[in-house]
N, C-alpha and C positions, 0 to 999 in steps of 0.2 A: 612550523608546525601546519598542518591542515586536516581538518576534518571533517573525512568522508562517510555520508550517508546513503543507503540506498534510497530507492525506492520502493513502494509498495503497494499492493491489492489486498483491500479489505472486504471484509462482508463472507467472500465465497462461497455466495450462495446463501445457504439458512443461516450462518453464523453472524448476524447483523448484530453488528457493535460489536463484536467478542474476540473475531478470527480474522489473523488475515499473515501474509506471506509478503517478505522482506526481495528484491527481484534486482539485477545487475544492471542497472541503470542508478547516477550517481549526482546530488550535489555536493559538492566543497565550498567548507567558510573556512574560510580563513581573516586576522587581526588585521585592520589597514595602517599601516607604518609599521605594523611588527614582522608578517609572516607575507612572504612575496606573493605574490598571485598570480597566477600562470593567466595566460592567455585568453580572454574569453571570459575572466571575471570583471565584476564589477560593482563598486562601492556602494552598501544599501542604503536604501532610505530611511530615514526614523519609522517609516508604518511597515518595512516590510517584516515578515514574520519571523524572518532569523534576526535580526537587528532587535525587534521588542525584545523575544527570547532571551537573546543577549546581556540584555540590560536587565531583565525581570530575573535573570541567573547572578545578577550582581558582576558582569563585565562591566571592562572600561575601555573606554573609545568606540570603535566603530566595524564592521564588519566587512569583508568584501566575499560574494559569492559565486562561484561558475556551477552551472546548472545545467543538466541534461534533459530533467526529468520534466512533460510536459505538464502546463497549470492548468488548472479548472479543469482536468481529465480523469480524474478520479484514480490518480495513480499517486497518490501521497504525498505530492508537493510540499504543502504546506505541512504536515508531521514532519518530513523528514527535513527543512530546513529547521525548524523550532527544535530539534534534536541538537542540530547541527551549530547552532546559536547557544544551546544549553550547554552542551561541549566544551565548545570552544574558549567560555565563562568560565567555567571549572579547570581549563587545561590550563588558563590563562594565570586561575589561584593558585592552582595544585601541583600543576607543572607534569611530569615525570611519574607521581604519584597518584595521578588519575586515572579512578577506580571506576569500572561499568558498577559492579552490584551495589556501589555506594552512592553510584549519581544521583544525582535532584532529576533527570532528564524525566522519566518516565513518570514523576508526580508531575510535573511543572509543566513538560510537553502536555500532558493530558489535561491539564487543567486549560492551559490555551486551545486546543483543539477541540474540545469537549466529548473528546470519545479516545478508548486508547486501542482502537485497532489498526490504526494507522503508524502510533507513534513506538508501540511496544516491538513491531516487526523492525523497523527503522533504526533499534539500538541495541535490538538485540539479533538480528536477522533471521535464516528460516522460516517456518510457519509456525505460529504460535497462538495459544489462546488471552486474552487479556481482560480482566473483569478486577476492578476495586481494588486495583494495585498487584493484583497477583498474577503474573507472566508464566505460564505453561509452557515449553516446547513440544512439537509435536513431530515427533521424527519420522521423515519420508522414508519408504523402503523400494523408492525408485528414483531415477534422476531425470524427470520430464523436461522438454521445452513447452514454457509459458508465451503463445502470441499472442500478443496485447495490438488490437484491434483499436486505433486514436482516431478516433475523427476530427473535421476542423473545427466544429461550433464545440463550446464550452456546455457546463453546469453550474448552476449554483448549490453546493451543497444543503445549508438554508434551508433553502427552496424545495431543492425534491425532500430533502425531510419533510417538510411541511405539509407535504400530497399524504403522508402516511396515515396522519391519526394517531391520537393518544392513547387507543386499545385495540385490543386485537380477539379475534373468535378462541377460545381453547383448545378446540379442534386442529386451527391453525399453528398454537402453540407448539402443539403434542408433536404434530405434523415437523416442525421446525427443528426440535429437540432430536427425533429421530433421526434427521436427516444430518444432522451435524454430531451425531454421533455415528452413524454409517460413514461419515467422512474421514473422520478422525480415524475410525477402524481401518478404512481402505486406505488412507496412505501411509499407514504406521505397518500394515501387512501385506500392502503392495496388491491390492486385490481390485487391480482397474478396471472388473466387468460392474462392480457396484456406483464410479464413481458419476455415471449422470444421474442415477437417483439421488445419490447423495448429496447432488446440489441443487437437488430440486428446492423452492422455497415458495412460502405463502405470504410474506410480511410487506417485504417489499419492493421486490423485482417487477412482480407481475404490476403495480403502478409504476414504476417508473419507466419499464419497458412500453406501455401503453401509450407512455407520453411522448416518447421517441422510436417509433418505428424504423429509423436507419437503424437503432441499435440492436431491436431484435430480430431484423433479418440478417445482420453481421452474425449475433448467437448462434441463430440457426442453420445460417449456410457453415459455419465453422464447425455445430454436429454433425449435420450432414456429410462434411468431408471427411469424418472421423476422426475428429477429438475426441476423446474419453470423456470429458466434460468442458463445461462453461460457466461464466456467469458472469455480471455487470459489475465490473472493477470498482468499488466503493460506491459511489451514489452516480456513478457514471459520468460522458458517457463511452467512456475505455470501455470495451469488453475483452475479458479472460479468457483465452484457450488454452483446457492443458493439454499438451500432447506427445504422443510417441515421438522422440527426436526424428525416428526415421522420415515422419508422416508430414512436421511442423511447415516445411517449404511450401507442401500443395496442401496444407490446410491454410494458407498464408495466401495462397494464388485465389481461391476459391472467396476469398472476404469483400465487401463491395466496395468499387472505386474511389468514393468520395471519403475516405478515411486513407491511412496507411497503417500497415503492420511491422511490429519491433517484434524479433525472436528474441527472449529472453531464457534465463535461467535462474536457479533459486539463490539468492545471496545467503549464504550462507556467515557472514564474518558481521554484518551490522554496521555501527557507525566506529570506525575506528579513526586513530589519531597516527596519519602518516608526517 
């Protein structure tokens, strides 16, 4: 048994704490001494988020992790491995009868993570809206490439969130509600002409980008090079750019040299037991 879980990008511009999508980049989790660990795997220490989640979900023993998701870069590493640890514990207990729909991974993963916009897409795949235990899939009418610009430095989610403040202006809330609705409509209808406007935000991105000029420069460079839209992935510092597959390489080539680009697709499977 190996649990494979995808990386994610969360917030998606205006969808602060409620929207996320899964990407074709993965972490794998198995149980030490039971599941054959592939090359590159390592036993998780007691404080590793996968091990903590595994024990909280009733797992017995220790898990190993093979990870390709950049850590501390806003691509959902902690959410993904927590989902993987929870699913591994449930498969250990339930075997082949494990069922995603009855899994505790969403509730427990959200409790451990603090918000569901990374946990839900790692569990279900695709683009999702997640709030208060409800997950709604958003069907996409097209098949883009996501150019993920990953800088060398990391950010702290807690520190980044602390800069946002406890309240927002009513006009900013209305602005974000409208853009989130536009974004969902654009994804479902395939109207790429409104994607750039639909991913504008007045709640968190301006604050976070002001603290990280390299990320702001990367986002602008990608948009100038022809990306349909872009956003700060999670709390950053990774910048996500949604592109026509034919222009993805050209967009990636224009991004700043103090980072590297990953060209990824939308993962639609979510957490799977291999």
